[in-house]
BAMISE-83609 format. One record per atom (N, C-alpha, C, O): atom name; x, y, z; residue in one letter. Coordinates in nm, 2 decimals. Layout:
atom = CA | c1 = X | c2 = Y | c3 = Z | rest = A
...
***
This chain:
atom = N | c1 = 14.47 | c2 = 27.14 | c3 = 14.09 | rest = M
atom = CA | c1 = 14.37 | c2 = 27.24 | c3 = 14.11 | rest = M
atom = C | c1 = 14.27 | c2 = 27.18 | c3 = 14.22 | rest = M
atom = O | c1 = 14.23 | c2 = 27.07 | c3 = 14.21 | rest = M
atom = N | c1 = 14.23 | c2 = 27.27 | c3 = 14.31 | rest = F
atom = CA | c1 = 14.13 | c2 = 27.23 | c3 = 14.41 | rest = F
atom = C | c1 = 14.03 | c2 = 27.35 | c3 = 14.43 | rest = F
atom = O | c1 = 14.06 | c2 = 27.46 | c3 = 14.39 | rest = F
atom = N | c1 = 13.92 | c2 = 27.31 | c3 = 14.49 | rest = F
atom = CA | c1 = 13.82 | c2 = 27.42 | c3 = 14.53 | rest = F
atom = C | c1 = 13.86 | c2 = 27.48 | c3 = 14.66 | rest = F
atom = O | c1 = 13.88 | c2 = 27.40 | c3 = 14.76 | rest = F
atom = N | c1 = 13.86 | c2 = 27.61 | c3 = 14.67 | rest = Y
atom = CA | c1 = 13.89 | c2 = 27.68 | c3 = 14.79 | rest = Y
atom = C | c1 = 13.78 | c2 = 27.79 | c3 = 14.82 | rest = Y
atom = O | c1 = 13.73 | c2 = 27.84 | c3 = 14.72 | rest = Y
atom = N | c1 = 13.76 | c2 = 27.82 | c3 = 14.94 | rest = D
atom = CA | c1 = 13.67 | c2 = 27.92 | c3 = 14.98 | rest = D
atom = C | c1 = 13.75 | c2 = 28.05 | c3 = 14.99 | rest = D
atom = O | c1 = 13.86 | c2 = 28.06 | c3 = 15.05 | rest = D
atom = N | c1 = 13.69 | c2 = 28.16 | c3 = 14.94 | rest = F
atom = CA | c1 = 13.75 | c2 = 28.29 | c3 = 14.95 | rest = F
atom = C | c1 = 13.64 | c2 = 28.39 | c3 = 15.01 | rest = F
atom = O | c1 = 13.52 | c2 = 28.37 | c3 = 14.99 | rest = F
atom = N | c1 = 13.69 | c2 = 28.49 | c3 = 15.08 | rest = Q
atom = CA | c1 = 13.60 | c2 = 28.59 | c3 = 15.13 | rest = Q
atom = C | c1 = 13.66 | c2 = 28.73 | c3 = 15.09 | rest = Q
atom = O | c1 = 13.77 | c2 = 28.76 | c3 = 15.12 | rest = Q
atom = N | c1 = 13.57 | c2 = 28.81 | c3 = 15.03 | rest = C
atom = CA | c1 = 13.62 | c2 = 28.94 | c3 = 14.99 | rest = C
atom = C | c1 = 13.64 | c2 = 29.03 | c3 = 15.11 | rest = C
atom = O | c1 = 13.55 | c2 = 29.04 | c3 = 15.20 | rest = C
atom = N | c1 = 13.75 | c2 = 29.11 | c3 = 15.11 | rest = Q
atom = CA | c1 = 13.78 | c2 = 29.20 | c3 = 15.22 | rest = Q
atom = C | c1 = 13.71 | c2 = 29.33 | c3 = 15.20 | rest = Q
atom = O | c1 = 13.70 | c2 = 29.41 | c3 = 15.29 | rest = Q
atom = N | c1 = 13.65 | c2 = 29.35 | c3 = 15.08 | rest = G
atom = CA | c1 = 13.57 | c2 = 29.48 | c3 = 15.05 | rest = G
atom = C | c1 = 13.43 | c2 = 29.46 | c3 = 15.08 | rest = G
atom = O | c1 = 13.37 | c2 = 29.53 | c3 = 15.17 | rest = G
atom = N | c1 = 13.36 | c2 = 29.37 | c3 = 15.01 | rest = C
atom = CA | c1 = 13.21 | c2 = 29.36 | c3 = 15.02 | rest = C
atom = C | c1 = 13.17 | c2 = 29.24 | c3 = 15.11 | rest = C
atom = O | c1 = 13.05 | c2 = 29.23 | c3 = 15.14 | rest = C
atom = N | c1 = 13.26 | c2 = 29.15 | c3 = 15.15 | rest = G
atom = CA | c1 = 13.23 | c2 = 29.04 | c3 = 15.24 | rest = G
atom = C | c1 = 13.17 | c2 = 28.92 | c3 = 15.17 | rest = G
atom = O | c1 = 13.13 | c2 = 28.83 | c3 = 15.23 | rest = G
atom = N | c1 = 13.17 | c2 = 28.92 | c3 = 15.03 | rest = W
atom = CA | c1 = 13.11 | c2 = 28.81 | c3 = 14.96 | rest = W
atom = C | c1 = 13.19 | c2 = 28.69 | c3 = 14.97 | rest = W
atom = O | c1 = 13.31 | c2 = 28.69 | c3 = 14.95 | rest = W
atom = N | c1 = 13.12 | c2 = 28.57 | c3 = 15.00 | rest = D
atom = CA | c1 = 13.19 | c2 = 28.44 | c3 = 15.01 | rest = D
atom = C | c1 = 13.18 | c2 = 28.38 | c3 = 14.88 | rest = D
atom = O | c1 = 13.07 | c2 = 28.38 | c3 = 14.82 | rest = D
atom = N | c1 = 13.29 | c2 = 28.31 | c3 = 14.83 | rest = M
atom = CA | c1 = 13.28 | c2 = 28.24 | c3 = 14.70 | rest = M
atom = C | c1 = 13.37 | c2 = 28.12 | c3 = 14.71 | rest = M
atom = O | c1 = 13.46 | c2 = 28.11 | c3 = 14.79 | rest = M
atom = N | c1 = 13.34 | c2 = 28.03 | c3 = 14.62 | rest = E
atom = CA | c1 = 13.43 | c2 = 27.91 | c3 = 14.61 | rest = E
atom = C | c1 = 13.48 | c2 = 27.91 | c3 = 14.47 | rest = E
atom = O | c1 = 13.41 | c2 = 27.92 | c3 = 14.37 | rest = E
atom = N | c1 = 13.62 | c2 = 27.89 | c3 = 14.45 | rest = R
atom = CA | c1 = 13.68 | c2 = 27.89 | c3 = 14.32 | rest = R
atom = C | c1 = 13.78 | c2 = 27.77 | c3 = 14.31 | rest = R
atom = O | c1 = 13.83 | c2 = 27.72 | c3 = 14.41 | rest = R
atom = N | c1 = 13.79 | c2 = 27.73 | c3 = 14.19 | rest = L
atom = CA | c1 = 13.89 | c2 = 27.62 | c3 = 14.15 | rest = L
atom = C | c1 = 14.02 | c2 = 27.69 | c3 = 14.12 | rest = L
atom = O | c1 = 14.03 | c2 = 27.75 | c3 = 14.01 | rest = L
atom = N | c1 = 14.12 | c2 = 27.67 | c3 = 14.21 | rest = V
atom = CA | c1 = 14.25 | c2 = 27.74 | c3 = 14.19 | rest = V
atom = C | c1 = 14.36 | c2 = 27.65 | c3 = 14.23 | rest = V
atom = O | c1 = 14.34 | c2 = 27.54 | c3 = 14.29 | rest = V
atom = N | c1 = 14.48 | c2 = 27.69 | c3 = 14.20 | rest = S
atom = CA | c1 = 14.60 | c2 = 27.61 | c3 = 14.24 | rest = S
atom = C | c1 = 14.62 | c2 = 27.63 | c3 = 14.39 | rest = S
atom = O | c1 = 14.57 | c2 = 27.73 | c3 = 14.45 | rest = S
atom = N | c1 = 14.68 | c2 = 27.53 | c3 = 14.46 | rest = P
atom = CA | c1 = 14.70 | c2 = 27.54 | c3 = 14.61 | rest = P
atom = C | c1 = 14.79 | c2 = 27.66 | c3 = 14.64 | rest = P
atom = O | c1 = 14.79 | c2 = 27.70 | c3 = 14.76 | rest = P
atom = N | c1 = 14.87 | c2 = 27.71 | c3 = 14.55 | rest = Y
atom = CA | c1 = 14.96 | c2 = 27.82 | c3 = 14.58 | rest = Y
atom = C | c1 = 14.89 | c2 = 27.96 | c3 = 14.57 | rest = Y
atom = O | c1 = 14.95 | c2 = 28.06 | c3 = 14.62 | rest = Y
atom = N | c1 = 14.77 | c2 = 27.97 | c3 = 14.52 | rest = V
atom = CA | c1 = 14.70 | c2 = 28.09 | c3 = 14.51 | rest = V
atom = C | c1 = 14.64 | c2 = 28.13 | c3 = 14.65 | rest = V
atom = O | c1 = 14.57 | c2 = 28.05 | c3 = 14.71 | rest = V
atom = N | c1 = 14.67 | c2 = 28.25 | c3 = 14.71 | rest = I
atom = CA | c1 = 14.62 | c2 = 28.29 | c3 = 14.84 | rest = I
atom = C | c1 = 14.52 | c2 = 28.40 | c3 = 14.83 | rest = I
atom = O | c1 = 14.45 | c2 = 28.43 | c3 = 14.93 | rest = I
atom = N | c1 = 14.52 | c2 = 28.47 | c3 = 14.72 | rest = E
atom = CA | c1 = 14.42 | c2 = 28.58 | c3 = 14.70 | rest = E
atom = C | c1 = 14.38 | c2 = 28.60 | c3 = 14.55 | rest = E
atom = O | c1 = 14.46 | c2 = 28.57 | c3 = 14.46 | rest = E
atom = N | c1 = 14.26 | c2 = 28.64 | c3 = 14.53 | rest = I
atom = CA | c1 = 14.20 | c2 = 28.66 | c3 = 14.40 | rest = I
atom = C | c1 = 14.13 | c2 = 28.79 | c3 = 14.40 | rest = I
atom = O | c1 = 14.10 | c2 = 28.85 | c3 = 14.51 | rest = I
atom = N | c1 = 14.09 | c2 = 28.84 | c3 = 14.29 | rest = R
atom = CA | c1 = 14.00 | c2 = 28.97 | c3 = 14.28 | rest = R
atom = C | c1 = 13.86 | c2 = 28.92 | c3 = 14.29 | rest = R
atom = O | c1 = 13.81 | c2 = 28.83 | c3 = 14.23 | rest = R
atom = N | c1 = 13.78 | c2 = 29.00 | c3 = 14.37 | rest = C
atom = CA | c1 = 13.64 | c2 = 28.98 | c3 = 14.38 | rest = C
atom = C | c1 = 13.57 | c2 = 29.01 | c3 = 14.25 | rest = C
atom = O | c1 = 13.59 | c2 = 29.12 | c3 = 14.20 | rest = C
atom = N | c1 = 13.49 | c2 = 28.92 | c3 = 14.20 | rest = P
atom = CA | c1 = 13.42 | c2 = 28.95 | c3 = 14.07 | rest = P
atom = C | c1 = 13.30 | c2 = 29.06 | c3 = 14.09 | rest = P
atom = O | c1 = 13.25 | c2 = 29.11 | c3 = 13.99 | rest = P
atom = N | c1 = 13.26 | c2 = 29.08 | c3 = 14.21 | rest = I
atom = CA | c1 = 13.15 | c2 = 29.18 | c3 = 14.24 | rest = I
atom = C | c1 = 13.21 | c2 = 29.32 | c3 = 14.25 | rest = I
atom = O | c1 = 13.16 | c2 = 29.41 | c3 = 14.18 | rest = I
atom = N | c1 = 13.31 | c2 = 29.34 | c3 = 14.34 | rest = C
atom = CA | c1 = 13.36 | c2 = 29.48 | c3 = 14.36 | rest = C
atom = C | c1 = 13.50 | c2 = 29.50 | c3 = 14.32 | rest = C
atom = O | c1 = 13.55 | c2 = 29.62 | c3 = 14.32 | rest = C
atom = N | c1 = 13.58 | c2 = 29.39 | c3 = 14.29 | rest = G
atom = CA | c1 = 13.71 | c2 = 29.41 | c3 = 14.24 | rest = G
atom = C | c1 = 13.82 | c2 = 29.42 | c3 = 14.35 | rest = G
atom = O | c1 = 13.94 | c2 = 29.43 | c3 = 14.32 | rest = G
atom = N | c1 = 13.78 | c2 = 29.41 | c3 = 14.47 | rest = Y
atom = CA | c1 = 13.87 | c2 = 29.42 | c3 = 14.59 | rest = Y
atom = C | c1 = 13.94 | c2 = 29.28 | c3 = 14.61 | rest = Y
atom = O | c1 = 13.90 | c2 = 29.18 | c3 = 14.54 | rest = Y
atom = N | c1 = 14.04 | c2 = 29.27 | c3 = 14.69 | rest = I
atom = CA | c1 = 14.11 | c2 = 29.15 | c3 = 14.72 | rest = I
atom = C | c1 = 14.03 | c2 = 29.05 | c3 = 14.80 | rest = I
atom = O | c1 = 13.97 | c2 = 29.09 | c3 = 14.90 | rest = I
atom = N | c1 = 14.02 | c2 = 28.93 | c3 = 14.75 | rest = S
atom = CA | c1 = 13.96 | c2 = 28.82 | c3 = 14.83 | rest = S
atom = C | c1 = 14.06 | c2 = 28.72 | c3 = 14.87 | rest = S
atom = O | c1 = 14.14 | c2 = 28.67 | c3 = 14.79 | rest = S
atom = N | c1 = 14.06 | c2 = 28.69 | c3 = 15.00 | rest = Q
atom = CA | c1 = 14.16 | c2 = 28.60 | c3 = 15.06 | rest = Q
atom = C | c1 = 14.11 | c2 = 28.46 | c3 = 15.08 | rest = Q
atom = O | c1 = 13.99 | c2 = 28.45 | c3 = 15.12 | rest = Q
atom = N | c1 = 14.20 | c2 = 28.37 | c3 = 15.06 | rest = K
atom = CA | c1 = 14.16 | c2 = 28.23 | c3 = 15.09 | rest = K
atom = C | c1 = 14.13 | c2 = 28.21 | c3 = 15.23 | rest = K
atom = O | c1 = 14.20 | c2 = 28.25 | c3 = 15.32 | rest = K
atom = N | c1 = 14.02 | c2 = 28.14 | c3 = 15.26 | rest = Q
atom = CA | c1 = 13.98 | c2 = 28.11 | c3 = 15.40 | rest = Q
atom = C | c1 = 14.05 | c2 = 27.97 | c3 = 15.44 | rest = Q
atom = O | c1 = 14.03 | c2 = 27.87 | c3 = 15.37 | rest = Q
atom = N | c1 = 14.11 | c2 = 27.98 | c3 = 15.55 | rest = M
atom = CA | c1 = 14.17 | c2 = 27.86 | c3 = 15.60 | rest = M
atom = C | c1 = 14.08 | c2 = 27.79 | c3 = 15.70 | rest = M
atom = O | c1 = 14.02 | c2 = 27.86 | c3 = 15.79 | rest = M
atom = N | c1 = 14.05 | c2 = 27.66 | c3 = 15.68 | rest = A
atom = CA | c1 = 13.96 | c2 = 27.59 | c3 = 15.77 | rest = A
atom = C | c1 = 14.02 | c2 = 27.57 | c3 = 15.91 | rest = A
atom = O | c1 = 14.14 | c2 = 27.54 | c3 = 15.92 | rest = A
atom = N | c1 = 13.94 | c2 = 27.60 | c3 = 16.01 | rest = A
atom = CA | c1 = 13.99 | c2 = 27.57 | c3 = 16.15 | rest = A
atom = C | c1 = 13.98 | c2 = 27.42 | c3 = 16.17 | rest = A
atom = O | c1 = 13.88 | c2 = 27.36 | c3 = 16.13 | rest = A
atom = N | c1 = 14.07 | c2 = 27.37 | c3 = 16.24 | rest = P
atom = CA | c1 = 14.07 | c2 = 27.22 | c3 = 16.28 | rest = P
atom = C | c1 = 13.95 | c2 = 27.19 | c3 = 16.36 | rest = P
atom = O | c1 = 13.91 | c2 = 27.27 | c3 = 16.45 | rest = P
atom = N | c1 = 13.89 | c2 = 27.08 | c3 = 16.34 | rest = K
atom = CA | c1 = 13.77 | c2 = 27.04 | c3 = 16.42 | rest = K
atom = C | c1 = 13.82 | c2 = 27.00 | c3 = 16.56 | rest = K
atom = O | c1 = 13.92 | c2 = 26.93 | c3 = 16.58 | rest = K
atom = N | c1 = 13.74 | c2 = 27.04 | c3 = 16.66 | rest = K
atom = CA | c1 = 13.77 | c2 = 27.01 | c3 = 16.80 | rest = K
atom = C | c1 = 13.71 | c2 = 26.87 | c3 = 16.83 | rest = K
atom = O | c1 = 13.59 | c2 = 26.85 | c3 = 16.81 | rest = K
atom = N | c1 = 13.79 | c2 = 26.79 | c3 = 16.89 | rest = E
atom = CA | c1 = 13.74 | c2 = 26.65 | c3 = 16.93 | rest = E
atom = C | c1 = 13.70 | c2 = 26.66 | c3 = 17.07 | rest = E
atom = O | c1 = 13.77 | c2 = 26.72 | c3 = 17.15 | rest = E
atom = N | c1 = 13.59 | c2 = 26.59 | c3 = 17.10 | rest = N
atom = CA | c1 = 13.54 | c2 = 26.59 | c3 = 17.24 | rest = N
atom = C | c1 = 13.61 | c2 = 26.48 | c3 = 17.32 | rest = N
atom = O | c1 = 13.58 | c2 = 26.46 | c3 = 17.44 | rest = N
***
C-alpha cells in the first residue's frame, strides 16, 4: 500500500489516499464521481 494523489473528474477535488499500486481510480467522497490517479511527471534536469 502506498499514498497516491487522485483528482476528481467531476468536482476537481485533489486528494491523497492509501491504496494498492494496482488501483487507478476511486470514487470521490465529495461528489461520488470517478477520481483518477495522478501520474507524476518526470523532473527535468538542467
